[in-house]
N, C-alpha and C positions, 0 to 999 in steps of 0.2 A: 585502442581498446578501453572500454569502461568496465569496471568491476563494481558490483553492487553486493553488499553483504547485509542480510537481515539479522536482527536479534530481538530478544524480548518476548518470544513466544513461551508458552507454558500452559499449565493447567489452572483453570479458574472456575469458581462456582457461577452458576447462572445469576445474573444480576450484578456481577462484579465487573471490575475494570482491568484493563491491561494496556500497556503502551508498547508498540512495536517501533523499532528504529531501523533505518537503512543507511549505511555508510557507503559513500560513493568515492571512487578514485579513477584516475586516468584522463579525465577531461574536465573542462571548466563546468562545475556543477550548476552554476547559475544560468547556463544556456539550455538546460534540459527541462522539459516538462516531465513530471514524475507521476507515477500511478501505483496503486496497490491493487492486487488481484488475489483471488483465493481459489483453491481447488480441493475437492474431496475425491477419494478413490473412485475411479470409474466415471467421473463427471468432468464436464468441460470447464476450463478455467473461467472464472466469473469476475467481472469488474467490480471493484469496491469503491475506489475513490481516486481522484486525480487533482493535481495542483499545477498552476501555471509556473513558468520559469522564475518569475519574480515573487510568487507566493500570494498574489493579490486576488486570484480567482480559483475557486474550488468547485468540484462537481462530485456528487455522490450517487451511488446506486440507491434506489428507493428502499431496499431492504435494510440499509444502514443509516439513512439520513436521519439526523437528529440524535443519533447514538454515537457515531464515529466522527472524528475530526482529523483531517490530514493537515500537516504543517511542514514547513521546511526552514532550515537555517543554512543559508548559502555560504556564510563564512566558515561554518563547520563541515560543509558538504554532507549534510544530513537531511533526511526526510523522516517524518514520524507519522504514526497512525495511533491516535488515542482512541481506545475502544471502551465504551461504557455500556451499562445495561445489557451485558452480554447474554446471549441465548444459546442453547445447545446447537441450533442450526448455524451458528457462526463458526462452529468447529471446522477447521480446514487448515491446509498449508497456505500460508500467506506469502505472497511474492511481491517484491519491489521491482519496478520497471522504469526505464528512462527512454525518452525519445526527443529528437530534434525536428523530425520531418513529418509530424502529424498535425492536422488542423484541430483546433480546440473542439470543434463540433464532433470530432471522431475519437476523443480521448478514451472512450469506453470500449473501443473496438478491439482492443488487445493487440493491435499492431504496434509494437514497441521495438526499439533497436536493441536494448539490453535488459537482461533479467537477472535477478539474484537467485540464490540457491533455495530460498524458501525457509520459513520458520513455522513450526507446528503450534497451532492454537487449539486447545481442547477446552470446551465449556461443559461442565458437568451439570446434570439436572438434580 
């Protein structure tokens, strides 16, 4: 089993910044591709960003590209989402996810093996 725990959520003003963190345990972190997703009440979970197992390749949803940065520290078994220029529409519960058996071309599909509990991000206008 792999456990993922998100942290760093909170309330921030529009235009501000926030950094989310995801701590992993249970398996070798460096073997997993990692992703961030978000969800608002009554809405389908939405892809935000993904990073390759070695950290050399990233992919972002168009809605966050240029504003968010995903990164990882395999030695610390951590993945991060640095969010800048935040907008009210970024308000959501943000989830960290891990996978070993997904093709890179499908990292935005939401088909991941493990999910964290989520952390709330609220952007005020």
